[in-house]
C-alpha positions in Angstrom: 90.4 74.1 75.9 92.5 76.3 73.5 90.3 75.4 70.5 87.2 76.1 72.5 88.4 79.5 73.7 89.6 80.4 70.2 86.1 79.5 68.9 84.5 81.7 71.5 83.0 78.4 72.9 80.9 78.0 69.8 80.6 74.2 69.2 82.0 73.4 72.6 78.9 73.9 74.7 79.5 70.7 76.6 82.9 71.8 77.7 81.6 75.2 78.5 79.0 73.7 80.8 81.7 71.7 82.6 83.8 74.8 83.1 80.9 76.9 84.3 79.9 74.1 86.8 83.4 74.1 88.4 83.1 75.0 92.0 85.9 77.6 92.2 85.6 80.9 90.3 87.4 84.1 91.1 84.9 86.9 91.9 82.4 84.7 93.7 83.8 85.2 97.3 85.4 81.8 97.1 88.4 81.5 99.5 90.3 79.0 97.4 89.9 81.0 94.2 90.8 84.2 96.0 94.0 82.5 97.4 95.0 81.5 93.9 94.6 85.0 92.5 96.5 86.4 95.5 99.3 84.0 94.7 99.3 85.1 91.0 99.2 88.8 92.0 102.2 88.3 94.4 104.2 86.8 91.6 103.2 89.5 89.2 104.0 92.2 91.7 107.4 90.8 92.4 108.2 90.5 88.7 107.1 94.0 87.8 108.8 95.6 90.8 112.2 94.2 89.6 111.9 96.3 86.4 112.7 99.9 85.6 112.4 102.2 82.7 113.5 105.7 81.7 110.7 107.0 83.9 112.0 105.1 86.9 111.0 102.0 88.8 108.1 100.0 87.4 105.0 99.5 89.6 102.2 97.0 89.2 98.7 98.3 88.8 95.2 97.0 89.3 92.2 98.8 87.9 88.9 99.9 89.4 85.8 97.8 89.2 84.2 99.5 86.2 87.3 98.8 84.0 86.2 95.2 83.8 83.3 96.1 81.5 85.5 98.2 79.2 88.2 95.5 79.1 85.8 92.7 78.6 84.3 94.3 75.5 87.7 94.0 73.9 88.8 90.7 75.3 88.7 87.3 73.6 86.9 84.3 75.2 88.7 82.9 78.2 89.2 79.4 79.6 86.9 80.1 82.6 83.8 80.1 80.2 83.5 83.9 79.6 82.7 84.6 76.0 84.3 87.2 73.9 82.9 90.7 74.6 81.5 89.8 78.0 82.6 91.7 81.1 85.6 90.5 82.9 85.2 89.5 86.6 85.3 92.5 88.9 
């Protein structure tokens, strides 16, 4: 998986197809995938809220929907089958 992602899925089309055919993907109104991301965000939030800086207490942040396009343009390929430069899931 790591090698495929680092290669932007080039030469790993069979693995890419397997990943894209998986039934659960965040951003598709899938209850299971949404529950997993909620679990991840709960852990992230708890960890960030424990921190502080010279500006005060740290707070987690999520970004508006259009940020996924901008962020995706600068992101590497990801293990869910997204190629480098493609929009992240909104």
